[in-house]
Z-matrix of the N, CA and C atoms (Angstrom, degrees):
N
C 1 1.461
C 2 1.522 1 109.44
N 3 1.329 2 116.54 1 133.83
C 4 1.455 3 120.39 2 -177.55
C 5 1.524 4 110.60 3 -74.34
N 6 1.339 5 114.89 4 153.64
C 7 1.460 6 120.70 5 177.41
C 8 1.530 7 108.61 6 -70.07
N 9 1.347 8 118.30 7 132.63
C 10 1.466 9 119.80 8 -179.05
C 11 1.525 10 111.80 9 -60.41
N 12 1.302 11 115.73 10 144.93
C 13 1.451 12 121.43 11 176.05
C 14 1.527 13 110.43 12 -66.38
N 15 1.319 14 115.77 13 150.62
C 16 1.464 15 121.60 14 177.22
C 17 1.530 16 108.28 15 -88.50
N 18 1.324 17 115.91 16 126.63
C 19 1.455 18 121.24 17 -176.17
C 20 1.525 19 110.41 18 -102.19
N 21 1.323 20 116.49 19 123.50
C 22 1.454 21 122.78 20 -178.39
C 23 1.526 22 108.18 21 -112.60
N 24 1.323 23 116.01 22 106.45
C 25 1.460 24 122.34 23 -175.06
C 26 1.521 25 111.96 24 -96.17
N 27 1.324 26 116.62 25 134.09
C 28 1.451 27 120.73 26 161.82
C 29 1.528 28 107.58 27 -68.22
N 30 1.335 29 117.05 28 163.84
C 31 1.466 30 120.53 29 179.48
C 32 1.525 31 111.86 30 -100.73
N 33 1.325 32 117.16 31 -72.44
C 34 1.464 33 121.67 32 -173.95
C 35 1.523 34 111.60 33 -64.31
N 36 1.332 35 115.73 34 120.81
C 37 1.452 36 120.37 35 178.41
C 38 1.511 37 114.05 36 85.37
N 39 1.329 38 117.11 37 -13.03
C 40 1.465 39 121.45 38 179.12
C 41 1.519 40 110.20 39 -107.93
N 42 1.316 41 116.77 40 -57.88
C 43 1.460 42 121.31 41 176.36
C 44 1.522 43 111.63 42 -89.70
N 45 1.323 44 116.04 43 -40.46
C 46 1.468 45 120.37 44 -175.07
C 47 1.523 46 110.60 45 -125.55
N 48 1.330 47 114.90 46 148.46
C 49 1.457 48 121.10 47 -176.12
C 50 1.526 49 109.73 48 -88.96
N 51 1.327 50 114.87 49 65.76
C 52 1.465 51 121.44 50 -172.61
C 53 1.523 52 113.70 51 -103.05
N 54 1.318 53 118.12 52 -9.78
C 55 1.457 54 119.84 53 -172.16
C 56 1.525 55 112.28 54 -61.16
N 57 1.334 56 117.39 55 -43.52
C 58 1.462 57 118.83 56 -178.24
C 59 1.521 58 110.53 57 -69.54
N 60 1.347 59 117.34 58 -33.64
C 61 1.463 60 119.88 59 176.43
C 62 1.525 61 109.97 60 -63.38
N 63 1.334 62 116.14 61 -46.62
C 64 1.463 63 120.50 62 179.16
C 65 1.524 64 110.85 63 -62.49
N 66 1.327 65 116.40 64 -42.04
C 67 1.465 66 120.66 65 179.37
C 68 1.523 67 110.49 66 -59.58
N 69 1.320 68 116.53 67 -44.04
C 70 1.460 69 120.40 68 -178.64
C 71 1.527 70 111.60 69 -67.53
N 72 1.334 71 116.36 70 -41.40
C 73 1.466 72 119.98 71 178.97
C 74 1.528 73 110.41 72 -63.28
N 75 1.319 74 117.05 73 -45.48
C 76 1.460 75 119.74 74 179.25
C 77 1.525 76 111.40 75 -64.95
N 78 1.344 77 116.11 76 -35.18
C 79 1.448 78 120.03 77 177.14
C 80 1.516 79 113.14 78 -66.32
N 81 1.335 80 116.22 79 -21.80
C 82 1.467 81 121.27 80 176.94
C 83 1.528 82 111.56 81 -88.89
N 84 1.332 83 116.56 82 -42.92
C 85 1.473 84 120.80 83 -170.69
C 86 1.524 85 112.98 84 -81.00
N 87 1.326 86 117.98 85 -46.73
C 88 1.468 87 119.73 86 -173.96
C 89 1.524 88 113.34 87 -60.21
N 90 1.330 89 119.12 88 -44.56
C 91 1.473 90 117.80 89 179.01
C 92 1.530 91 113.52 90 -61.61
N 93 1.332 92 117.19 91 -28.83
C 94 1.464 93 119.56 92 177.97
C 95 1.523 94 111.42 93 -65.83
N 96 1.325 95 116.78 94 -19.44
C 97 1.462 96 121.81 95 179.75
C 98 1.532 97 111.20 96 -106.63
N 99 1.320 98 115.72 97 16.98
C 100 1.459 99 119.40 98 173.00
C 101 1.505 100 116.11 99 88.84
N 102 1.345 101 118.28 100 11.80
C 103 1.465 102 120.52 101 178.49
C 104 1.527 103 108.94 102 -114.67
N 105 1.318 104 118.62 103 105.28
C 106 1.466 105 120.65 104 178.16
C 107 1.531 106 110.96 105 -56.42
N 108 1.342 107 115.73 106 131.52
C 109 1.464 108 119.07 107 -176.31
C 110 1.520 109 108.40 108 -165.43
N 111 1.344 110 115.90 109 144.58
C 112 1.455 111 121.07 110 177.68
C 113 1.524 112 110.55 111 -128.69
N 114 1.332 113 115.72 112 159.86
C 115 1.460 114 120.46 113 176.79
C 116 1.525 115 110.53 114 -60.06
N 117 1.318 116 116.47 115 -40.71
C 118 1.467 117 120.38 116 179.72
C 119 1.523 118 111.15 117 -62.02
N 120 1.313 119 116.81 118 -36.34
C 121 1.461 120 120.98 119 179.69
C 122 1.525 121 111.10 120 -63.82
N 123 1.332 122 116.12 121 -39.44
C 124 1.471 123 118.83 122 177.22
C 125 1.532 124 110.10 123 -62.51
N 126 1.325 125 116.69 124 -48.90
C 127 1.459 126 120.49 125 -175.98
C 128 1.524 127 112.20 126 -64.90
N 129 1.321 128 116.62 127 -34.18
C 130 1.462 129 119.99 128 -175.67
C 131 1.525 130 113.70 129 -85.97
N 132 1.353 131 116.84 130 -28.92
C 133 1.460 132 119.00 131 -169.69
C 134 1.525 133 114.72 132 -123.20
N 135 1.330 134 118.01 133 -29.65
C 136 1.457 135 119.55 134 -168.01
C 137 1.527 136 114.59 135 -124.51
N 138 1.303 137 119.36 136 14.24
C 139 1.457 138 121.35 137 -174.43
C 140 1.532 139 111.12 138 -59.98
N 141 1.331 140 115.13 139 123.94
C 142 1.460 141 120.51 140 178.09
C 143 1.510 142 115.40 141 86.02
N 144 1.333 143 117.13 142 -4.35
C 145 1.461 144 121.72 143 -175.52
C 146 1.531 145 110.21 144 -82.47
N 147 1.318 146 116.48 145 146.76
C 148 1.462 147 122.04 146 178.27
C 149 1.528 148 110.86 147 -55.64
N 150 1.333 149 116.69 148 138.59
C 151 1.462 150 121.31 149 -176.96
C 152 1.528 151 111.56 150 -57.00
N 153 1.334 152 117.97 151 -46.26
C 154 1.456 153 120.23 152 -178.68
C 155 1.524 154 111.52 153 -61.77
N 156 1.320 155 117.43 154 -37.44
C 157 1.468 156 121.00 155 178.23
C 158 1.526 157 110.59 156 -61.96
N 159 1.334 158 115.75 157 -41.27
C 160 1.464 159 120.09 158 177.51
C 161 1.521 160 110.29 159 -62.68
N 162 1.326 161 116.07 160 -47.29
C 163 1.464 162 120.87 161 -177.79
C 164 1.526 163 110.86 162 -60.91
N 165 1.319 164 116.96 163 -45.33
C 166 1.461 165 119.87 164 -178.35
C 167 1.527 166 111.47 165 -65.05
N 168 1.321 167 117.12 166 -35.81
C 169 1.464 168 119.80 167 177.37
C 170 1.530 169 110.24 168 -67.89
N 171 1.326 170 117.04 169 -40.23
C 172 1.466 171 119.96 170 177.47
C 173 1.526 172 111.07 171 -66.49
N 174 1.323 173 116.33 172 -38.11
C 175 1.466 174 119.33 173 176.33
C 176 1.522 175 110.74 174 -61.90
N 177 1.321 176 116.57 175 -39.89
C 178 1.465 177 120.10 176 178.59
C 179 1.522 178 110.39 177 -61.18
N 180 1.320 179 116.61 178 -35.78
C 181 1.459 180 120.68 179 -177.00
C 182 1.531 181 112.70 180 -81.74
N 183 1.336 182 116.94 181 -30.50
C 184 1.459 183 119.36 182 -168.65
C 185 1.532 184 114.05 183 -121.29
N 186 1.306 185 117.95 184 -67.23
C 187 1.459 186 121.37 185 -177.48
C 188 1.517 187 109.26 186 -161.58
N 189 1.316 188 116.89 187 152.91
C 190 1.462 189 121.83 188 -178.33
C 191 1.523 190 110.09 189 -89.59
N 192 1.326 191 115.41 190 133.89
C 193 1.455 192 121.98 191 176.43
C 194 1.526 193 109.23 192 -101.83
N 195 1.297 194 116.64 193 155.38
C 196 1.456 195 120.44 194 172.22
C 197 1.509 196 110.55 195 -81.43
N 198 1.332 197 116.07 196 163.19
C 199 1.458 198 120.29 197 -177.72
C 200 1.529 199 111.44 198 -61.47
N 201 1.326 200 117.07 199 -38.31
C 202 1.469 201 119.83 200 179.31
C 203 1.521 202 111.09 201 -61.75
N 204 1.338 203 116.34 202 -41.95
C 205 1.462 204 119.57 203 179.28
C 206 1.523 205 111.25 204 -68.66
N 207 1.334 206 117.14 205 -37.75
C 208 1.472 207 119.92 206 176.59
C 209 1.524 208 110.81 207 -59.29
N 210 1.331 209 115.71 208 -45.97
C 211 1.463 210 119.94 209 -178.47
C 212 1.523 211 111.35 210 -64.40
N 213 1.326 212 116.85 211 -41.17
C 214 1.462 213 120.69 212 179.10
C 215 1.527 214 110.38 213 -64.70
N 216 1.323 215 116.33 214 -39.85
C 217 1.459 216 121.21 215 179.81
C 218 1.524 217 110.81 216 -65.11
N 219 1.336 218 116.74 217 -44.42
C 220 1.465 219 119.08 218 179.73
C 221 1.514 220 110.98 219 -66.18
N 222 1.330 221 118.01 220 -39.87
C 223 1.461 222 120.84 221 178.76
C 224 1.525 223 110.59 222 -61.08
N 225 1.344 224 116.96 223 -42.31
C 226 1.459 225 121.21 224 178.65
C 227 1.525 226 110.80 225 -64.50
N 228 1.333 227 116.00 226 -41.12
C 229 1.457 228 120.22 227 179.42
C 230 1.518 229 111.09 228 -64.27
N 231 1.344 230 117.00 229 -45.68
C 232 1.466 231 120.53 230 -178.70
C 233 1.528 232 111.26 231 -63.73
N 234 1.325 233 116.72 232 -41.95
C 235 1.461 234 120.13 233 -179.82
C 236 1.523 235 111.04 234 -63.85
N 237 1.324 236 116.56 235 -46.00
C 238 1.457 237 120.64 236 179.66
C 239 1.520 238 111.33 237 -64.82
N 240 1.323 239 116.74 238 -38.25
C 241 1.458 240 120.48 239 -179.61
C 242 1.516 241 111.34 240 -65.58
N 243 1.323 242 117.35 241 -40.33
C 244 1.465 243 119.08 242 179.87
C 245 1.527 244 111.12 243 -64.72
N 246 1.320 245 116.51 244 -39.35
C 247 1.468 246 119.96 245 177.08
C 248 1.529 247 110.29 246 -60.93
N 249 1.329 248 116.09 247 -45.79
C 250 1.464 249 120.45 248 -179.66
C 251 1.529 250 111.20 249 -64.61
N 252 1.332 251 117.08 250 -40.74
C 253 1.459 252 120.52 251 179.85
C 254 1.523 253 111.09 252 -62.27
N 255 1.305 254 116.70 253 -46.66
C 256 1.464 255 119.98 254 -177.16
C 257 1.526 256 111.90 255 -65.85
N 258 1.316 257 116.74 256 -24.66
C 259 1.454 258 120.50 257 -179.41
C 260 1.529 259 113.68 258 -93.11
N 261 1.344 260 116.93 259 -31.71
C 262 1.463 261 119.17 260 -167.48
C 263 1.526 262 116.09 261 -130.20
N 264 1.320 263 119.00 262 -11.07
C 265 1.461 264 119.77 263 -171.08
C 266 1.524 265 112.28 264 -64.23
N 267 1.325 266 114.97 265 136.53
C 268 1.457 267 122.75 266 177.51
C 269 1.535 268 109.39 267 -127.38
N 270 1.332 269 116.26 268 152.82
C 271 1.464 270 117.70 269 174.27
C 272 1.525 271 110.40 270 -72.48
N 273 1.318 272 115.92 271 157.41
C 274 1.464 273 119.85 272 171.00
C 275 1.528 274 107.78 273 -61.13
N 276 1.312 275 116.44 274 134.94
C 277 1.464 276 121.45 275 -177.45
C 278 1.532 277 111.02 276 -54.61
N 279 1.315 278 115.41 277 126.82
C 280 1.459 279 120.98 278 177.96
C 281 1.517 280 115.00 279 87.92
N 282 1.337 281 117.79 280 -7.31
C 283 1.454 282 119.58 281 -175.78
C 284 1.524 283 112.16 282 -73.44
N 285 1.313 284 118.16 283 -34.36
C 286 1.467 285 119.95 284 178.91
C 287 1.524 286 110.49 285 -59.43
N 288 1.323 287 116.47 286 -45.62
C 289 1.461 288 120.74 287 179.57
C 290 1.532 289 111.23 288 -67.20
N 291 1.327 290 116.69 289 -36.94
C 292 1.465 291 120.77 290 178.91
C 293 1.521 292 110.68 291 -63.92
N 294 1.320 293 117.30 292 -42.71
C 295 1.465 294 120.85 293 179.64
C 296 1.517 295 111.24 294 -64.26
N 297 1.302 296 117.30 295 -39.05
C 298 1.470 297 120.13 296 177.08
C 299 1.523 298 110.30 297 -63.49
N 300 1.325 299 116.58 298 -41.27
C 301 1.462 300 120.78 299 -179.49
C 302 1.526 301 111.94 300 -67.27
N 303 1.328 302 117.06 301 -24.22
C 304 1.469 303 122.03 302 -177.43
C 305 1.531 304 111.92 303 -103.80
N 306 1.304 305 117.08 304 23.43
C 307 1.469 306 121.38 305 -172.40
C 308 1.528 307 113.27 306 -65.81
N 309 1.326 308 118.14 307 -17.88
C 310 1.471 309 120.03 308 179.37
C 311 1.527 310 112.57 309 -79.88
N 312 1.298 311 117.47 310 -9.62
C 313 1.466 312 121.12 311 -177.45
C 314 1.528 313 111.15 312 -93.15
N 315 1.334 314 118.15 313 139.44
C 316 1.475 315 119.25 314 168.20
C 317 1.516 316 108.52 315 -63.97
N 318 1.350 317 116.75 316 139.53
C 319 1.457 318 120.33 317 -171.75
C 320 1.521 319 110.91 318 -139.71
N 321 1.320 320 115.58 319 148.96
C 322 1.462 321 121.95 320 177.30
C 323 1.518 322 109.07 321 -147.44
N 324 1.327 323 115.14 322 158.35
C 325 1.456 324 121.62 323 172.38
C 326 1.529 325 107.54 324 -104.99
N 327 1.320 326 116.36 325 130.86
C 328 1.466 327 122.08 326 -178.28
C 329 1.531 328 107.36 327 -128.97
N 330 1.330 329 116.33 328 111.06
C 331 1.458 330 119.98 329 -169.24
C 332 1.520 331 112.71 330 -134.72
N 333 1.333 332 115.17 331 151.65
C 334 1.462 333 121.15 332 172.36
C 335 1.524 334 111.97 333 -74.25
N 336 1.327 335 117.68 334 -9.33
C 337 1.453 336 121.62 335 -178.30
C 338 1.511 337 112.73 336 -85.25
N 339 1.353 338 117.27 337 167.37
C 340 1.468 339 121.45 338 176.85
C 341 1.527 340 110.79 339 -67.34
N 342 1.332 341 116.51 340 155.41
C 343 1.466 342 120.43 341 -178.56
C 344 1.526 343 111.47 342 -60.83
N 345 1.328 344 117.90 343 -37.52
C 346 1.465 345 119.92 344 179.34
C 347 1.529 346 110.79 345 -58.48
N 348 1.329 347 116.57 346 -41.81
C 349 1.464 348 121.06 347 179.57
C 350 1.524 349 111.16 348 -66.74
N 351 1.339 350 117.02 349 -42.68
C 352 1.465 351 120.66 350 178.94
C 353 1.527 352 109.88 351 -60.71
N 354 1.325 353 116.28 352 -48.45
C 355 1.459 354 120.86 353 -177.49
C 356 1.532 355 110.99 354 -63.54
N 357 1.328 356 115.74 355 -41.57
C 358 1.456 357 120.49 356 177.70
C 359 1.528 358 110.58 357 -60.03
N 360 1.317 359 116.70 358 -45.02
C 361 1.463 360 121.23 359 -179.40
C 362 1.523 361 111.51 360 -60.82
N 363 1.330 362 116.97 361 -46.26
C 364 1.461 363 120.35 362 -179.03
C 365 1.536 364 111.01 363 -64.25
N 366 1.320 365 117.29 364 -38.74
C 367 1.460 366 120.96 365 178.34
C 368 1.527 367 111.08 366 -67.80
N 369 1.323 368 116.77 367 -41.30
C 370 1.464 369 121.22 368 -176.16
C 371 1.522 370 112.69 369 -62.04
N 372 1.325 371 117.28 370 -36.01
C 373 1.471 372 119.88 371 -175.96
C 374 1.528 373 112.85 372 -104.26
N 375 1.331 374 117.38 373 5.52
C 376 1.459 375 120.33 374 176.76
C 377 1.512 376 115.28 375 77.84
N 378 1.342 377 117.18 376 25.77
C 379 1.470 378 120.93 377 -179.69
C 380 1.527 379 113.00 378 -100.81
N 381 1.318 380 118.24 379 -0.96
C 382 1.465 381 120.69 380 -173.16
C 383 1.525 382 112.13 381 -57.08
N 384 1.333 383 117.61 382 -37.44
C 385 1.466 384 120.18 383 -176.59
C 386 1.529 385 112.41 384 -69.51
N 387 1.323 386 117.33 385 -19.47
C 388 1.463 387 119.89 386 178.98
C 389 1.536 388 111.79 387 -74.78
N 390 1.333 389 117.03 388 -26.31
C 391 1.465 390 120.32 389 -171.31
C 392 1.526 391 114.04 390 -119.77
N 393 1.317 392 118.65 391 -19.89
C 394 1.466 393 120.34 392 -178.22
C 395 1.509 394 111.15 393 56.17
N 396 1.322 395 115.98 394 -128.20
C 397 1.466 396 121.16 395 178.86
C 398 1.522 397 112.59 396 -96.10
N 399 1.315 398 117.54 397 11.93
C 400 1.469 399 120.63 398 177.69
C 401 1.530 400 109.87 399 -80.85
N 402 1.324 401 114.56 400 63.34
C 403 1.458 402 122.46 401 -178.40
C 404 1.524 403 107.89 402 -119.82
N 405 1.318 404 117.06 403 116.53
C 406 1.461 405 121.29 404 -173.79
C 407 1.526 406 109.80 405 -116.88
N 408 1.314 407 114.99 406 114.99
C 409 1.463 408 122.12 407 -176.79
C 410 1.521 409 111.20 408 -103.73
N 411 1.326 410 116.13 409 139.79
C 412 1.461 411 120.83 410 175.15
C 413 1.524 412 111.00 411 -60.53
N 414 1.322 413 116.91 412 -32.78
C 415 1.464 414 120.85 413 -179.60
C 416 1.525 415 111.01 414 -67.18
N 417 1.324 416 116.65 415 -32.85
C 418 1.460 417 121.35 416 179.66
C 419 1.525 418 111.02 417 -79.85
N 420 1.326 419 116.41 418 -41.07
C 421 1.468 420 121.43 419 -174.35
C 422 1.527 421 113.04 420 -90.31
N 423 1.323 422 117.03 421 -11.46
C 424 1.463 423 119.88 422 175.94
C 425 1.510 424 114.94 423 72.65
N 426 1.328 425 117.68 424 29.32
C 427 1.468 426 122.02 425 176.83
C 428 1.521 427 107.90 426 -146.67
N 429 1.326 428 115.72 427 134.38
C 430 1.463 429 121.48 428 -176.41
C 431 1.517 430 110.20 429 -118.38
N 432 1.332 431 117.36 430 136.45
C 433 1.453 432 120.80 431 171.61
C 434 1.537 433 108.15 432 -56.11
N 435 1.337 434 117.46 433 138.24
C 436 1.463 435 129.66 434 17.68
C 437 1.529 436 116.13 435 -87.76
N 438 1.325 437 118.33 436 9.94
C 439 1.465 438 120.40 437 174.41
C 440 1.531 439 108.56 438 -63.62
N 441 1.331 440 118.81 439 121.73
C 442 1.468 441 120.60 440 -178.61
C 443 1.523 442 113.24 441 -66.12
N 444 1.339 443 117.42 442 -13.55
C 445 1.467 444 120.15 443 -177.19
C 446 1.519 445 112.06 444 -58.87
N 447 1.330 446 117.89 445 -31.65
C 448 1.468 447 119.33 446 -179.04
C 449 1.520 448 110.80 447 -63.40
N 450 1.317 449 117.33 448 -48.24
C 451 1.461 450 120.07 449 178.33
C 452 1.528 451 111.33 450 -69.10
N 453 1.312 452 117.93 451 -35.78
C 454 1.464 453 120.34 452 179.47
C 455 1.522 454 111.23 453 -65.73
N 456 1.332 455 117.35 454 -41.59
C 457 1.464 456 120.42 455 178.39
C 458 1.519 457 111.11 456 -66.43
N 459 1.330 458 117.36 457 -38.01
C 460 1.459 459 120.60 458 177.61
C 461 1.528 460 111.02 459 -64.94
N 462 1.336 461 116.68 460 -43.03
C 463 1.462 462 120.64 461 178.70
C 464 1.527 463 111.31 462 -61.74
N 465 1.323 464 115.82 463 -42.92
C 466 1.465 465 119.90 464 178.77
C 467 1.524 466 110.73 465 -61.42
N 468 1.324 467 116.59 466 -43.32
C 469 1.464 468 120.01 467 179.54
C 470 1.524 469 111.13 468 -65.52
N 471 1.314 470 117.03 469 -31.30
C 472 1.467 471 120.99 470 178.24
C 473 1.517 472 112.40 471 -79.99
N 474 1.344 473 117.11 472 -11.56
C 475 1.457 474 121.12 473 177.68
C 476 1.516 475 114.37 474 81.96
N 477 1.342 476 116.21 475 28.61
C 478 1.466 477 120.12 476 -178.60
C 479 1.526 478 109.75 477 -128.74
N 480 1.324 479 118.13 478 137.80
C 481 1.471 480 120.38 479 176.13
C 482 1.519 481 109.46 480 -71.04
N 483 1.332 482 117.50 481 157.94
C 484 1.468 483 120.67 482 -177.24
C 485 1.523 484 113.76 483 -54.10
N 486 1.330 485 117.12 484 -39.56
C 487 1.467 486 119.58 485 -176.23
C 488 1.521 487 113.03 486 -69.06
N 489 1.346 488 117.25 487 -11.48
C 490 1.466 489 121.01 488 177.09
C 491 1.525 490 111.67 489 -102.18
N 492 1.322 491 116.61 490 11.18
C 493 1.467 492 121.09 491 -177.66
C 494 1.525 493 110.94 492 -112.71
N 495 1.320 494 114.34 493 147.06
C 496 1.462 495 121.47 494 174.82
C 497 1.525 496 107.89 495 -121.90
N 498 1.309 497 116.40 496 122.53
C 499 1.460 498 122.67 497 175.11
C 500 1.523 499 108.59 498 -89.26
N 501 1.327 500 116.21 499 131.28
C 502 1.467 501 121.75 500 173.45
C 503 1.513 502 106.54 501 -117.62
N 504 1.334 503 116.90 502 113.20
C 505 1.461 504 121.28 503 -172.43
C 506 1.521 505 109.24 504 -147.84
N 507 1.335 506 115.43 505 145.11
C 508 1.468 507 119.15 506 -179.84
C 509 1.521 508 112.90 507 -98.63
N 510 1.329 509 117.97 508 -20.05
C 511 1.460 510 121.46 509 -172.13
C 512 1.530 511 111.66 510 -98.83
N 513 1.330 512 115.12 511 150.83
C 514 1.466 513 120.67 512 -178.30
C 515 1.519 514 111.85 513 -58.97
N 516 1.344 515 117.37 514 -38.87
C 517 1.468 516 119.36 515 -178.67
C 518 1.526 517 111.34 516 -65.15
N 519 1.334 518 116.72 517 -35.59
C 520 1.462 519 120.16 518 179.45
C 521 1.514 520 112.70 519 -73.35
N 522 1.325 521 116.53 520 -40.91
C 523 1.466 522 120.86 521 176.59
C 524 1.525 523 109.74 522 -60.51
N 525 1.326 524 116.79 523 -44.54
C 526 1.464 525 121.07 524 178.91
C 527 1.524 526 111.18 525 -61.91
N 528 1.334 527 116.56 526 -41.29
C 529 1.466 528 120.48 527 179.60
C 530 1.519 529 111.59 528 -63.27
N 531 1.325 530 116.54 529 -44.21
C 532 1.457 531 120.40 530 -179.87
C 533 1.514 532 112.94 531 -63.76
N 534 1.320 533 116.63 532 -43.79
C 535 1.463 534 120.07 533 178.62
C 536 1.522 535 110.93 534 -64.43
N 537 1.337 536 116.91 535 -42.39
C 538 1.467 537 120.45 536 179.49
C 539 1.524 538 111.81 537 -65.79
N 540 1.337 539 116.80 538 -25.73
C 541 1.463 540 121.09 539 178.03
C 542 1.525 541 112.50 540 -79.44
N 543 1.321 542 117.81 541 -5.18
C 544 1.457 543 121.40 542 -179.69
C 545 1.516 544 113.07 543 78.23
N 546 1.319 545 116.02 544 25.55
C 547 1.465 546 121.38 545 -179.14
C 548 1.525 547 110.06 546 -103.45
N 549 1.314 548 116.29 547 160.34
C 550 1.450 549 120.56 548 168.16
C 551 1.528 550 107.29 549 -70.16
N 552 1.315 551 116.52 550 144.79
C 553 1.466 552 120.40 551 -176.36
C 554 1.525 553 109.87 552 -132.97
N 555 1.323 554 114.70 553 129.26
C 556 1.464 555 121.68 554 172.09
C 557 1.520 556 106.84 555 -110.19
N 558 1.310 557 115.74 556 117.91
C 559 1.461 558 122.59 557 -178.26
C 560 1.526 559 108.75 558 -94.56
N 561 1.329 560 116.47 559 109.41
C 562 1.458 561 120.86 560 174.65
C 563 1.529 562 106.70 561 -80.09
N 564 1.300 563 115.19 562 88.66
C 565 1.461 564 122.66 563 -171.47
C 566 1.529 565 109.65 564 -88.39
N 567 1.338 566 115.95 565 99.93
C 568 1.460 567 121.17 566 -179.81
C 569 1.523 568 112.29 567 -77.06
N 570 1.319 569 117.14 568 -16.36
C 571 1.470 570 120.88 569 -174.21
C 572 1.530 571 110.45 570 -128.34
N 573 1.334 572 117.37 571 62.14
C 574 1.470 573 119.47 572 -174.97
C 575 1.520 574 114.07 573 -62.79
N 576 1.342 575 116.75 574 -19.62
C 577 1.453 576 119.20 575 179.03
C 578 1.521 577 113.84 576 -73.82
N 579 1.344 578 115.64 577 -21.38
C 580 1.470 579 118.79 578 -176.50
C 581 1.529 580 113.08 579 -125.96
N 582 1.325 581 117.85 580 -13.69
C 583 1.465 582 120.81 581 179.50
C 584 1.517 583 110.47 582 -115.39
N 585 1.311 584 115.92 583 137.45
C 586 1.461 585 122.18 584 179.58
C 587 1.517 586 109.64 585 -105.28
N 588 1.301 587 116.35 586 132.89
C 589 1.461 588 120.61 587 175.46
C 590 1.525 589 109.35 588 -79.57
N 591 1.333 590 117.54 589 125.65
C 592 1.471 591 119.93 590 -177.13
C 593 1.520 592 112.97 591 -64.09
N 594 1.312 593 115.47 592 154.31
C 595 1.460 594 121.07 593 173.45
C 596 1.518 595 109.10 594 -57.47
N 597 1.323 596 116.11 595 136.96
C 598 1.457 597 120.94 596 -179.55
C 599 1.505 598 113.09 597 100.60
N 600 1.344 599 118.02 598 -12.00
C 601 1.460 600 121.97 599 178.74
C 602 1.524 601 109.69 600 -113.38
N 603 1.306 602 115.77 601 155.81
C 604 1.459 603 122.78 602 175.91
C 605 1.519 604 108.05 603 -96.92
N 606 1.307 605 117.97 604 133.11
C 607 1.456 606 121.93 605 176.54
C 608 1.516 607 110.68 606 -98.30
N 609 1.321 608 116.47 607 129.39
C 610 1.459 609 121.95 608 166.32
C 611 1.529 610 106.40 609 -126.57
N 612 1.316 611 115.68 610 157.44
C 613 1.458 612 118.99 611 -174.65
C 614 1.525 613 112.78 612 -117.59
N 615 1.312 614 116.67 613 -0.07
C 616 1.458 615 120.81 614 176.12
C 617 1.523 616 108.38 615 -154.24
N 618 1.321 617 116.32 616 151.62
C 619 1.467 618 120.95 617 -176.34
C 620 1.518 619 112.04 618 -64.07
N 621 1.305 620 118.29 619 -28.51
C 622 1.461 621 120.68 620 -178.79
C 623 1.526 622 112.17 621 -62.94
N 624 1.340 623 117.17 622 -19.68
C 625 1.466 624 120.83 623 178.11
C 626 1.519 625 112.88 624 -84.79
N 627 1.335 626 117.49 625 -5.81
C 628 1.460 627 120.43 626 -173.98
C 629 1.529 628 113.84 627 -65.25
N 630 1.338 629 120.53 628 -47.38
C 631 1.469 630 118.84 629 -179.80
C 632 1.529 631 113.12 630 -56.51
N 633 1.314 632 117.06 631 -40.07
C 634 1.471 633 119.81 632 179.22
C 635 1.524 634 111.03 633 -67.13
N 636 1.332 635 116.55 634 -37.24
C 637 1.466 636 120.10 635 179.04
C 638 1.518 637 110.67 636 -64.95
N 639 1.326 638 117.20 637 -42.87
C 640 1.472 639 121.03 638 177.99
C 641 1.519 640 110.00 639 -65.03
N 642 1.327 641 117.84 640 -40.42
C 643 1.459 642 121.43 641 179.51
C 644 1.526 643 111.25 642 -62.36
N 645 1.324 644 116.58 643 -35.68
C 646 1.463 645 119.96 644 178.95
C 647 1.522 646 111.60 645 -67.41
N 648 1.312 647 117.24 646 -29.20
C 649 1.459 648 121.23 647 179.69
C 650 1.520 649 111.88 648 -80.77
N 651 1.308 650 117.20 649 -32.33
C 652 1.464 651 121.21 650 -171.35
C 653 1.521 652 114.94 651 -59.97
N 654 1.340 653 121.16 652 -43.24
C 655 1.465 654 119.36 653 -178.47
C 656 1.516 655 114.06 654 -62.92
N 657 1.345 656 118.55 655 -26.00
C 658 1.466 657 120.92 656 -178.46
C 659 1.521 658 110.23 657 -107.98
N 660 1.326 659 116.69 658 29.23
C 661 1.467 660 120.48 659 -172.44
C 662 1.519 661 113.56 660 -64.90
N 663 1.321 662 117.58 661 -22.71
C 664 1.458 663 118.93 662 -175.76
C 665 1.526 664 113.03 663 -98.01
N 666 1.321 665 117.36 664 4.51
C 667 1.464 666 119.93 665 -178.90
C 668 1.515 667 110.17 666 -106.67
N 669 1.323 668 115.98 667 153.54
C 670 1.461 669 119.71 668 174.83
C 671 1.524 670 107.84 669 -68.49
N 672 1.301 671 117.06 670 146.89
C 673 1.447 672 118.78 671 -172.61
C 674 1.519 673 112.02 672 -132.13
N 675 1.348 674 112.57 673 145.79
C 676 1.460 675 121.32 674 165.68
C 677 1.508 676 104.15 675 -139.79
N 678 1.330 677 115.56 676 85.12
C 679 1.458 678 121.16 677 -167.83
C 680 1.514 679 111.02 678 -114.58
N 681 1.300 680 116.14 679 133.88
C 682 1.451 681 119.80 680 173.35
C 683 1.520 682 107.40 681 -140.78
N 684 1.333 683 116.38 682 120.67
C 685 1.445 684 119.99 683 177.67
C 686 1.509 685 108.18 684 -154.82
N 687 1.311 686 115.72 685 173.76
C 688 1.461 687 120.52 686 -179.94
C 689 1.511 688 108.86 687 -135.84
N 690 1.335 689 115.41 688 133.75
C 691 1.468 690 121.04 689 176.95
C 692 1.510 691 107.29 690 -110.35
N 693 1.288 692 117.82 691 117.71
C 694 1.457 693 121.30 692 -174.08
C 695 1.529 694 110.49 693 -83.69
């Protein structure tokens, strides 16, 4: 029997339905600090992108903030987001069942968010037992998607080579990072009408399709791959 593939999950939008909460919080906080921004703008243009990258792009468009103001703005955003998560956060539909079905696989969460946010999210939706301390934050590791280093460092810490890892990510930056890391990538594409899954990644449109997608990868786990398919 072959060794199970190591599954590296994104958090926001992949495991937990937090993207709209984050969009709304940013739409409230950023304008208070002089940066025009809406929830729709986050969803359409910046989903999954590092917070500082978003801020710097908005500063380029509108006005420059000082470092003290940036830090105060991020602290306010993080505090408000945690309150919203603890009150409203839900798992992605079907993900709880998918995780149970994939319980034989080593698993980790790999996110552009801070570790406190990742841990809070897993606790809020009851997923903490699936991942334990296998929580890898860009803030801790010093690399942000789409830089493949974040997934590569997580794989190394998990003790698996890139070719034995599967990235599960909903955002373009995460899919790009996984492919650049030389890993298999499953794109949980929530918006197939407007987002295209890149060549080399598998597209699924709901979490319930994830176990079958992983099973399709497992028999060819030791071969080099250039795979593109869609599971409806």
